[in-house]
PDB file of N, H, CA, C and O in Angstrom:
ATOM      1  N   UNK A   1      -5.131  36.049  10.401  1.00  0.00           N
ATOM      2  CA  UNK A   1      -5.983  35.211  11.066  1.00  0.00           C
ATOM      3  C   UNK A   1      -5.457  33.791  11.547  1.00  0.00           C
ATOM      4  O   UNK A   1      -4.801  33.073  10.792  1.00  0.00           O
ATOM      5  N   UNK A   2      -5.736  33.481  12.657  1.00  0.00           N
ATOM      6  H   UNK A   2      -6.269  34.065  13.270  1.00  0.00           H
ATOM      7  CA  UNK A   2      -5.349  32.353  13.222  1.00  0.00           C
ATOM      8  C   UNK A   2      -6.013  31.075  12.621  1.00  0.00           C
ATOM      9  O   UNK A   2      -7.216  31.071  12.356  1.00  0.00           O
ATOM     10  N   UNK A   3      -5.234  30.019  12.415  1.00  0.00           N
ATOM     11  H   UNK A   3      -4.257  30.022  12.630  1.00  0.00           H
ATOM     12  CA  UNK A   3      -5.751  28.830  11.959  1.00  0.00           C
ATOM     13  C   UNK A   3      -6.371  28.136  12.975  1.00  0.00           C
ATOM     14  O   UNK A   3      -5.758  27.776  13.980  1.00  0.00           O
ATOM     15  N   UNK A   4      -7.792  27.875  12.751  1.00  0.00           N
ATOM     16  H   UNK A   4      -8.291  28.168  11.935  1.00  0.00           H
ATOM     17  CA  UNK A   4      -8.533  27.223  13.736  1.00  0.00           C
ATOM     18  C   UNK A   4      -7.988  25.626  13.910  1.00  0.00           C
ATOM     19  O   UNK A   4      -8.094  25.087  15.011  1.00  0.00           O
ATOM     20  N   UNK A   5      -7.475  24.994  12.908  1.00  0.00           N
ATOM     21  H   UNK A   5      -7.389  25.432  12.014  1.00  0.00           H
ATOM     22  CA  UNK A   5      -7.168  23.736  13.075  1.00  0.00           C
ATOM     23  C   UNK A   5      -5.823  23.454  13.854  1.00  0.00           C
ATOM     24  O   UNK A   5      -5.323  22.337  13.988  1.00  0.00           O
ATOM     25  N   UNK A   6      -5.352  24.547  14.310  1.00  0.00           N
ATOM     26  H   UNK A   6      -5.758  25.455  14.201  1.00  0.00           H
ATOM     27  CA  UNK A   6      -3.860  24.540  15.176  1.00  0.00           C
ATOM     28  C   UNK A   6      -4.398  24.727  16.555  1.00  0.00           C
ATOM     29  O   UNK A   6      -3.554  24.509  17.424  1.00  0.00           O
ATOM     30  N   UNK A   7      -5.633  25.088  17.007  1.00  0.00           N
ATOM     31  H   UNK A   7      -6.319  25.266  16.302  1.00  0.00           H
ATOM     32  CA  UNK A   7      -6.058  25.250  18.139  1.00  0.00           C
ATOM     33  C   UNK A   7      -5.804  24.048  19.168  1.00  0.00           C
ATOM     34  O   UNK A   7      -5.891  22.946  18.627  1.00  0.00           O
ATOM     35  N   UNK A   8      -5.571  24.030  20.246  1.00  0.00           N
ATOM     36  H   UNK A   8      -5.500  24.925  20.686  1.00  0.00           H
ATOM     37  CA  UNK A   8      -5.855  22.865  21.047  1.00  0.00           C
ATOM     38  C   UNK A   8      -7.125  22.691  21.445  1.00  0.00           C
ATOM     39  O   UNK A   8      -7.899  23.577  21.809  1.00  0.00           O
ATOM     40  N   UNK A   9      -7.389  21.206  21.350  1.00  0.00           N
ATOM     41  H   UNK A   9      -6.760  20.487  21.054  1.00  0.00           H
ATOM     42  CA  UNK A   9      -8.635  20.851  21.391  1.00  0.00           C
ATOM     43  C   UNK A   9      -8.538  19.531  22.738  1.00  0.00           C
ATOM     44  O   UNK A   9      -7.953  18.476  22.490  1.00  0.00           O
ATOM     45  N   UNK A  10      -9.109  19.751  23.954  1.00  0.00           N
ATOM     46  H   UNK A  10      -9.584  20.607  24.155  1.00  0.00           H
ATOM     47  CA  UNK A  10      -9.182  19.059  24.743  1.00  0.00           C
ATOM     48  C   UNK A  10      -9.916  17.501  24.637  1.00  0.00           C
ATOM     49  O   UNK A  10      -9.545  16.424  25.103  1.00  0.00           O
ATOM     50  N   UNK A  11     -10.927  17.806  23.949  1.00  0.00           N
ATOM     51  H   UNK A  11     -11.228  18.681  23.570  1.00  0.00           H
ATOM     52  CA  UNK A  11     -11.895  16.517  23.892  1.00  0.00           C
ATOM     53  C   UNK A  11     -11.081  15.480  22.751  1.00  0.00           C
ATOM     54  O   UNK A  11     -11.159  14.254  22.817  1.00  0.00           O
ATOM     55  N   UNK A  12     -10.355  16.163  21.782  1.00  0.00           N
ATOM     56  H   UNK A  12     -10.292  17.160  21.728  1.00  0.00           H
ATOM     57  CA  UNK A  12      -9.306  15.452  20.964  1.00  0.00           C
ATOM     58  C   UNK A  12      -8.377  14.622  21.692  1.00  0.00           C
ATOM     59  O   UNK A  12      -8.266  13.408  21.523  1.00  0.00           O
ATOM     60  N   UNK A  13      -7.614  15.420  22.629  1.00  0.00           N
ATOM     61  H   UNK A  13      -7.704  16.406  22.767  1.00  0.00           H
ATOM     62  CA  UNK A  13      -6.783  15.121  23.573  1.00  0.00           C
ATOM     63  C   UNK A  13      -6.935  13.810  24.303  1.00  0.00           C
ATOM     64  O   UNK A  13      -6.193  12.828  24.341  1.00  0.00           O
ATOM     65  N   UNK A  14      -8.328  14.111  24.983  1.00  0.00           N
ATOM     66  H   UNK A  14      -8.930  14.908  24.952  1.00  0.00           H
ATOM     67  CA  UNK A  14      -8.683  12.883  25.739  1.00  0.00           C
ATOM     68  C   UNK A  14      -9.063  11.531  24.827  1.00  0.00           C
ATOM     69  O   UNK A  14      -8.783  10.369  25.123  1.00  0.00           O
ATOM     70  N   UNK A  15      -9.739  11.973  23.699  1.00  0.00           N
ATOM     71  H   UNK A  15      -9.966  12.916  23.458  1.00  0.00           H
ATOM     72  CA  UNK A  15     -10.020  10.705  22.768  1.00  0.00           C
ATOM     73  C   UNK A  15      -8.767  10.064  22.346  1.00  0.00           C
ATOM     74  O   UNK A  15      -8.816   8.835  22.291  1.00  0.00           O
ATOM     75  N   UNK A  16      -7.631  10.636  22.029  1.00  0.00           N
ATOM     76  H   UNK A  16      -7.591  11.634  22.074  1.00  0.00           H
ATOM     77  CA  UNK A  16      -6.564  10.104  21.682  1.00  0.00           C
ATOM     78  C   UNK A  16      -5.908   9.420  22.781  1.00  0.00           C
ATOM     79  O   UNK A  16      -5.419   8.318  22.536  1.00  0.00           O
ATOM     80  N   UNK A  17      -5.814   9.932  24.039  1.00  0.00           N
ATOM     81  H   UNK A  17      -6.212  10.828  24.238  1.00  0.00           H
ATOM     82  CA  UNK A  17      -5.352   9.227  24.996  1.00  0.00           C
ATOM     83  C   UNK A  17      -5.968   8.142  25.458  1.00  0.00           C
ATOM     84  O   UNK A  17      -5.279   7.258  25.968  1.00  0.00           O
ATOM     85  N   UNK A  18      -7.182   8.019  25.382  1.00  0.00           N
ATOM     86  H   UNK A  18      -7.742   8.737  24.968  1.00  0.00           H
ATOM     87  CA  UNK A  18      -8.004   6.892  25.574  1.00  0.00           C
ATOM     88  C   UNK A  18      -7.840   5.831  24.429  1.00  0.00           C
ATOM     89  O   UNK A  18      -7.769   4.647  24.761  1.00  0.00           O
ATOM     90  N   UNK A  19      -7.773   6.187  23.056  1.00  0.00           N
ATOM     91  H   UNK A  19      -7.831   7.148  22.787  1.00  0.00           H
ATOM     92  CA  UNK A  19      -7.321   5.179  21.970  1.00  0.00           C
ATOM     93  C   UNK A  19      -6.108   4.690  22.233  1.00  0.00           C
ATOM     94  O   UNK A  19      -5.918   3.481  22.097  1.00  0.00           O
ATOM     95  N   UNK A  20      -5.093   5.528  22.649  1.00  0.00           N
ATOM     96  H   UNK A  20      -5.246   6.510  22.760  1.00  0.00           H
ATOM     97  CA  UNK A  20      -3.550   5.010  22.776  1.00  0.00           C
ATOM     98  C   UNK A  20      -3.556   4.068  24.021  1.00  0.00           C
ATOM     99  O   UNK A  20      -2.722   3.163  24.007  1.00  0.00           O
ATOM    100  N   UNK A  21      -4.386   4.163  25.091  1.00  0.00           N
ATOM    101  H   UNK A  21      -5.064   4.898  25.103  1.00  0.00           H
ATOM    102  CA  UNK A  21      -4.491   3.319  26.105  1.00  0.00           C
ATOM    103  C   UNK A  21      -4.997   2.035  25.924  1.00  0.00           C
ATOM    104  O   UNK A  21      -4.636   1.080  26.611  1.00  0.00           O
ATOM    105  N   UNK A  22      -6.009   1.958  24.819  1.00  0.00           N
ATOM    106  H   UNK A  22      -6.302   2.735  24.261  1.00  0.00           H
ATOM    107  CA  UNK A  22      -6.640   0.785  24.625  1.00  0.00           C
ATOM    108  C   UNK A  22      -5.664   0.031  23.637  1.00  0.00           C
ATOM    109  O   UNK A  22      -5.576  -1.192  23.748  1.00  0.00           O
ATOM    110  N   UNK A  23      -4.856   0.757  22.586  1.00  0.00           N
ATOM    111  H   UNK A  23      -4.927   1.750  22.496  1.00  0.00           H
ATOM    112  CA  UNK A  23      -3.957   0.025  21.658  1.00  0.00           C
ATOM    113  C   UNK A  23      -2.951  -0.390  22.448  1.00  0.00           C
ATOM    114  O   UNK A  23      -2.489  -1.468  22.073  1.00  0.00           O
ATOM    115  N   UNK A  24      -2.349   0.152  23.579  1.00  0.00           N
ATOM    116  H   UNK A  24      -2.724   1.028  23.883  1.00  0.00           H
ATOM    117  CA  UNK A  24      -1.012  -0.500  24.450  1.00  0.00           C
ATOM    118  C   UNK A  24      -1.721  -1.777  25.133  1.00  0.00           C
ATOM    119  O   UNK A  24      -1.066  -2.817  25.063  1.00  0.00           O
ATOM    120  N   UNK A  25      -2.827  -1.836  25.710  1.00  0.00           N
ATOM    121  H   UNK A  25      -3.359  -0.991  25.768  1.00  0.00           H
ATOM    122  CA  UNK A  25      -3.502  -2.785  26.159  1.00  0.00           C
ATOM    123  C   UNK A  25      -3.411  -4.030  25.304  1.00  0.00           C
ATOM    124  O   UNK A  25      -2.749  -5.041  25.539  1.00  0.00           O
ATOM    125  N   UNK A  26      -4.308  -3.740  24.122  1.00  0.00           N
ATOM    126  H   UNK A  26      -4.845  -2.918  23.931  1.00  0.00           H
ATOM    127  CA  UNK A  26      -4.142  -4.636  22.997  1.00  0.00           C
ATOM    128  C   UNK A  26      -2.938  -5.223  22.642  1.00  0.00           C
ATOM    129  O   UNK A  26      -2.812  -6.441  22.525  1.00  0.00           O
ATOM    130  N   UNK A  27      -1.956  -4.340  22.445  1.00  0.00           N
ATOM    131  H   UNK A  27      -2.059  -3.350  22.540  1.00  0.00           H
ATOM    132  CA  UNK A  27      -0.656  -4.794  22.175  1.00  0.00           C
ATOM    133  C   UNK A  27      -0.198  -5.688  23.104  1.00  0.00           C
ATOM    134  O   UNK A  27       0.187  -6.787  22.706  1.00  0.00           O
ATOM    135  N   UNK A  28      -0.165  -5.389  24.393  1.00  0.00           N
ATOM    136  H   UNK A  28      -0.478  -4.496  24.716  1.00  0.00           H
ATOM    137  CA  UNK A  28       0.259  -6.141  25.432  1.00  0.00           C
ATOM    138  C   UNK A  28      -0.436  -7.612  25.445  1.00  0.00           C
ATOM    139  O   UNK A  28       0.192  -8.628  25.744  1.00  0.00           O
ATOM    140  N   UNK A  29      -1.560  -7.602  25.150  1.00  0.00           N
ATOM    141  H   UNK A  29      -2.071  -6.777  24.907  1.00  0.00           H
ATOM    142  CA  UNK A  29      -2.353  -8.910  25.097  1.00  0.00           C
ATOM    143  C   UNK A  29      -1.920  -9.587  24.084  1.00  0.00           C
ATOM    144  O   UNK A  29      -1.650 -10.774  24.263  1.00  0.00           O
ATOM    145  N   UNK A  30      -1.773  -9.062  22.939  1.00  0.00           N
ATOM    146  H   UNK A  30      -1.992  -8.097  22.794  1.00  0.00           H
ATOM    147  CA  UNK A  30      -1.257  -9.939  21.852  1.00  0.00           C
ATOM    148  C   UNK A  30      -0.068 -10.429  21.803  1.00  0.00           C
ATOM    149  O   UNK A  30       0.188 -11.499  21.249  1.00  0.00           O
ATOM    150  N   UNK A  31       0.943  -9.553  22.489  1.00  0.00           N
ATOM    151  H   UNK A  31       0.735  -8.684  22.939  1.00  0.00           H
ATOM    152  CA  UNK A  31       2.144  -9.946  22.742  1.00  0.00           C
ATOM    153  C   UNK A  31       2.280 -11.355  23.679  1.00  0.00           C
ATOM    154  O   UNK A  31       2.993 -12.347  23.535  1.00  0.00           O
ATOM    155  N   UNK A  32       1.368 -11.025  24.607  1.00  0.00           N
ATOM    156  H   UNK A  32       0.788 -10.219  24.724  1.00  0.00           H
ATOM    157  CA  UNK A  32       1.644 -12.224  25.712  1.00  0.00           C
ATOM    158  C   UNK A  32       1.004 -13.288  25.038  1.00  0.00           C
ATOM    159  O   UNK A  32       1.640 -14.308  25.302  1.00  0.00           O
ATOM    160  N   UNK A  33      -0.043 -13.568  24.221  1.00  0.00           N
ATOM    161  H   UNK A  33      -0.560 -12.740  24.006  1.00  0.00           H
ATOM    162  CA  UNK A  33      -0.669 -14.577  23.674  1.00  0.00           C
ATOM    163  C   UNK A  33       0.304 -15.154  22.695  1.00  0.00           C
ATOM    164  O   UNK A  33       0.394 -16.380  22.634  1.00  0.00           O
ATOM    165  N   UNK A  34       1.070 -14.372  21.894  1.00  0.00           N
ATOM    166  H   UNK A  34       0.997 -13.376  21.943  1.00  0.00           H
ATOM    167  CA  UNK A  34       2.118 -14.998  21.123  1.00  0.00           C
ATOM    168  C   UNK A  34       3.126 -15.686  21.674  1.00  0.00           C
ATOM    169  O   UNK A  34       3.557 -16.734  21.194  1.00  0.00           O
ATOM    170  N   UNK A  35       3.619 -15.072  22.844  1.00  0.00           N
ATOM    171  H   UNK A  35       3.269 -14.220  23.234  1.00  0.00           H
ATOM    172  CA  UNK A  35       4.757 -15.937  23.873  1.00  0.00           C
ATOM    173  C   UNK A  35       4.070 -17.173  24.279  1.00  0.00           C
ATOM    174  O   UNK A  35       4.707 -18.225  24.227  1.00  0.00           O
ATOM    175  N   UNK A  36       2.831 -17.172  24.682  1.00  0.00           N
ATOM    176  H   UNK A  36       2.314 -16.318  24.725  1.00  0.00           H
ATOM    177  CA  UNK A  36       2.171 -18.371  25.160  1.00  0.00           C
ATOM    178  C   UNK A  36       2.325 -19.419  24.099  1.00  0.00           C
ATOM    179  O   UNK A  36       2.821 -20.500  24.418  1.00  0.00           O
ATOM    180  N   UNK A  37       1.933 -19.187  22.829  1.00  0.00           N
ATOM    181  H   UNK A  37       1.531 -18.309  22.571  1.00  0.00           H
ATOM    182  CA  UNK A  37       1.706 -19.933  21.533  1.00  0.00           C
ATOM    183  C   UNK A  37       3.105 -20.334  21.157  1.00  0.00           C
ATOM    184  O   UNK A  37       3.224 -21.364  20.494  1.00  0.00           O
ATOM    185  N   UNK A  38       4.131 -19.687  21.475  1.00  0.00           N
ATOM    186  H   UNK A  38       4.035 -18.850  22.013  1.00  0.00           H
ATOM    187  CA  UNK A  38       5.352 -19.867  20.936  1.00  0.00           C
ATOM    188  C   UNK A  38       5.990 -20.962  22.027  1.00  0.00           C
ATOM    189  O   UNK A  38       6.661 -21.890  21.574  1.00  0.00           O
ATOM    190  N   UNK A  39       5.803 -20.860  23.286  1.00  0.00           N
ATOM    191  H   UNK A  39       5.259 -20.106  23.654  1.00  0.00           H
ATOM    192  CA  UNK A  39       6.279 -21.612  24.388  1.00  0.00           C
ATOM    193  C   UNK A  39       5.559 -23.098  24.262  1.00  0.00           C
ATOM    194  O   UNK A  39       6.132 -24.127  24.620  1.00  0.00           O
ATOM    195  N   UNK A  40       4.237 -23.071  23.709  1.00  0.00           N
ATOM    196  H   UNK A  40       3.771 -22.236  23.418  1.00  0.00           H
ATOM    197  CA  UNK A  40       3.694 -24.253  23.718  1.00  0.00           C
ATOM    198  C   UNK A  40       4.060 -24.997  22.422  1.00  0.00           C
ATOM    199  O   UNK A  40       4.116 -26.227  22.404  1.00  0.00           O
ATOM    200  N   UNK A  41       4.296 -24.276  21.386  1.00  0.00           N
ATOM    201  H   UNK A  41       4.251 -23.277  21.400  1.00  0.00           H
ATOM    202  CA  UNK A  41       5.017 -25.082  20.268  1.00  0.00           C
ATOM    203  C   UNK A  41       6.445 -25.434  20.404  1.00  0.00           C
ATOM    204  O   UNK A  41       6.869 -26.377  19.737  1.00  0.00           O
ATOM    205  N   UNK A  42       7.201 -24.811  21.158  1.00  0.00           N
ATOM    206  H   UNK A  42       6.857 -24.044  21.700  1.00  0.00           H
ATOM    207  CA  UNK A  42       8.267 -25.388  21.539  1.00  0.00           C
ATOM    208  C   UNK A  42       8.343 -26.633  22.527  1.00  0.00           C
ATOM    209  O   UNK A  42       9.125 -27.572  22.380  1.00  0.00           O
ATOM    210  N   UNK A  43       7.510 -26.516  23.450  1.00  0.00           N
ATOM    211  H   UNK A  43       6.875 -25.753  23.570  1.00  0.00           H
ATOM    212  CA  UNK A  43       7.087 -27.462  24.416  1.00  0.00           C
ATOM    213  C   UNK A  43       6.621 -28.881  23.602  1.00  0.00           C
ATOM    214  O   UNK A  43       7.105 -29.976  23.885  1.00  0.00           O
ATOM    215  N   UNK A  44       5.819 -28.718  22.770  1.00  0.00           N
ATOM    216  H   UNK A  44       5.426 -27.828  22.540  1.00  0.00           H
ATOM    217  CA  UNK A  44       5.293 -29.872  21.929  1.00  0.00           C
ATOM    218  C   UNK A  44       6.321 -30.495  21.041  1.00  0.00           C
ATOM    219  O   UNK A  44       6.331 -31.712  20.859  1.00  0.00           O
ATOM    220  N   UNK A  45       7.253 -29.628  20.441  1.00  0.00           N
ATOM    221  H   UNK A  45       7.245 -28.639  20.589  1.00  0.00           H
ATOM    222  CA  UNK A  45       8.307 -30.037  19.668  1.00  0.00           C
ATOM    223  C   UNK A  45       9.266 -30.620  20.033  1.00  0.00           C
ATOM    224  O   UNK A  45       9.868 -31.357  19.252  1.00  0.00           O
ATOM    225  N   UNK A  46       9.740 -30.414  21.554  1.00  0.00           N
ATOM    226  H   UNK A  46       9.251 -29.815  22.188  1.00  0.00           H
ATOM    227  CA  UNK A  46      10.692 -31.134  22.219  1.00  0.00           C
ATOM    228  C   UNK A  46      10.336 -32.208  23.154  1.00  0.00           C
ATOM    229  O   UNK A  46       9.345 -32.206  23.883  1.00  0.00           O
ATOM    230  N   UNK A  47      11.260 -33.158  23.069  1.00  0.00           N
ATOM    231  H   UNK A  47      12.065 -33.159  22.476  1.00  0.00           H
ATOM    232  CA  UNK A  47      10.689 -34.302  24.049  1.00  0.00           C
ATOM    233  C   UNK A  47      10.659 -33.941  25.441  1.00  0.00           C
ATOM    234  O   UNK A  47      11.337 -32.975  25.790  1.00  0.00           O
ATOM    235  N   UNK A  48       9.895 -34.644  26.388  1.00  0.00           N
ATOM    236  H   UNK A  48       9.344 -35.428  26.104  1.00  0.00           H
ATOM    237  CA  UNK A  48      10.094 -34.235  27.990  1.00  0.00           C
ATOM    238  C   UNK A  48      11.320 -34.525  28.588  1.00  0.00           C
ATOM    239  O   UNK A  48      12.008 -35.448  28.150  1.00  0.00           O
ATOM    240  N   UNK A  49      11.710 -33.780  29.632  1.00  0.00           N
ATOM    241  H   UNK A  49      11.151 -33.030  29.988  1.00  0.00           H
ATOM    242  CA  UNK A  49      12.828 -33.942  29.989  1.00  0.00           C
ATOM    243  C   UNK A  49      13.023 -35.280  30.834  1.00  0.00           C
ATOM    244  O   UNK A  49      11.959 -35.656  31.324  1.00  0.00           O
ATOM    245  N   UNK A  50      13.936 -35.956  31.079  1.00  0.00           N
ATOM    246  H   UNK A  50      14.800 -35.650  30.681  1.00  0.00           H
ATOM    247  CA  UNK A  50      14.168 -37.217  31.625  1.00  0.00           C
ATOM    248  C   UNK A  50      13.940 -37.138  33.125  1.00  0.00           C
ATOM    249  O   UNK A  50      14.242 -36.106  33.726  1.00  0.00           O
ATOM    250  N   UNK A  51      13.479 -38.063  33.681  1.00  0.00           N
ATOM    251  H   UNK A  51      13.234 -38.901  33.193  1.00  0.00           H
ATOM    252  CA  UNK A  51      13.234 -38.076  35.097  1.00  0.00           C
ATOM    253  C   UNK A  51      14.631 -38.291  35.931  1.00  0.00           C
ATOM    254  O   UNK A  51      15.474 -39.134  35.624  1.00  0.00           O
ATOM    255  N   UNK A  52      14.712 -37.567  36.817  1.00  0.00           N
ATOM    256  H   UNK A  52      14.028 -36.882  37.067  1.00  0.00           H
ATOM    257  CA  UNK A  52      15.930 -37.595  37.407  1.00  0.00           C
ATOM    258  C   UNK A  52      15.815 -38.750  38.566  1.00  0.00           C
ATOM    259  O   UNK A  52      14.793 -39.074  39.171  1.00  0.00           O
ATOM    260  N   UNK A  53      17.163 -39.294  38.715  1.00  0.00           N
ATOM    261  H   UNK A  53      17.993 -39.031  38.224  1.00  0.00           H
ATOM    262  CA  UNK A  53      17.154 -40.517  39.730  1.00  0.00           C
ATOM    263  C   UNK A  53      17.402 -39.889  41.024  1.00  0.00           C
ATOM    264  O   UNK A  53      18.217 -38.968  41.066  1.00  0.00           O
ATOM    265  N   UNK A  54      16.873 -40.224  41.964  1.00  0.00           N
ATOM    266  H   UNK A  54      16.211 -40.973  41.930  1.00  0.00           H
ATOM    267  CA  UNK A  54      17.006 -40.126  43.289  1.00  0.00           C
ATOM    268  C   UNK A  54      18.167 -40.441  43.881  1.00  0.00           C
ATOM    269  O   UNK A  54      18.505 -41.619  43.994  1.00  0.00           O
ATOM    270  N   UNK A  55      18.933 -39.409  44.339  1.00  0.00           N
ATOM    271  H   UNK A  55      18.658 -38.452  44.247  1.00  0.00           H
ATOM    272  CA  UNK A  55      20.227 -39.885  45.271  1.00  0.00           C
ATOM    273  C   UNK A  55      19.919 -41.143  46.064  1.00  0.00           C
ATOM    274  O   UNK A  55      18.815 -41.251  46.599  1.00  0.00           O
ATOM    275  N   UNK A  56      20.879 -42.150  46.175  1.00  0.00           N
ATOM    276  H   UNK A  56      21.775 -42.063  45.740  1.00  0.00           H
ATOM    277  CA  UNK A  56      20.764 -42.938  47.172  1.00  0.00           C
ATOM    278  C   UNK A  56      21.178 -42.490  48.637  1.00  0.00           C
ATOM    279  O   UNK A  56      22.225 -41.876  48.841  1.00  0.00           O
ATOM    280  N   UNK A  57      20.285 -42.838  49.645  1.00  0.00           N
ATOM    281  H   UNK A  57      19.434 -43.337  49.479  1.00  0.00           H
ATOM    282  CA  UNK A  57      20.612 -42.394  50.929  1.00  0.00           C
ATOM    283  C   UNK A  57      22.062 -42.855  51.610  1.00  0.00           C
ATOM    284  O   UNK A  57      22.448 -44.023  51.580  1.00  0.00           O
ATOM    285  N   UNK A  58      22.608 -42.059  52.064  1.00  0.00           N
ATOM    286  H   UNK A  58      22.295 -41.110  52.089  1.00  0.00           H
ATOM    287  CA  UNK A  58      24.029 -42.285  52.578  1.00  0.00           C
ATOM    288  C   UNK A  58      23.804 -43.304  53.797  1.00  0.00           C
ATOM    289  O   UNK A  58      22.830 -43.197  54.542  1.00  0.00           O
ATOM    290  N   UNK A  59      24.711 -44.230  53.932  1.00  0.00           N
ATOM    291  H   UNK A  59      25.503 -44.317  53.326  1.00  0.00           H
ATOM    292  CA  UNK A  59      24.602 -45.155  55.056  1.00  0.00           C
ATOM    293  C   UNK A  59      25.305 -44.558  56.286  1.00  0.00           C
ATOM    294  O   UNK A  59      25.328 -45.182  57.346  1.00  0.00           O
TER     295      UNK A  59
END
């Protein structure tokens, strides 16, 4: 007798594909937010760059 749990289930496949898509999207959003937070922390911890002097015009 064939095992019914080993049969292909198209609805389960669709559901898992959608869940995987959502998980990937959430993972990307979290990674982007973490990177923004890291950049903000580094920017607040370091002093601002010094203003560059304008070169003198040549005569």
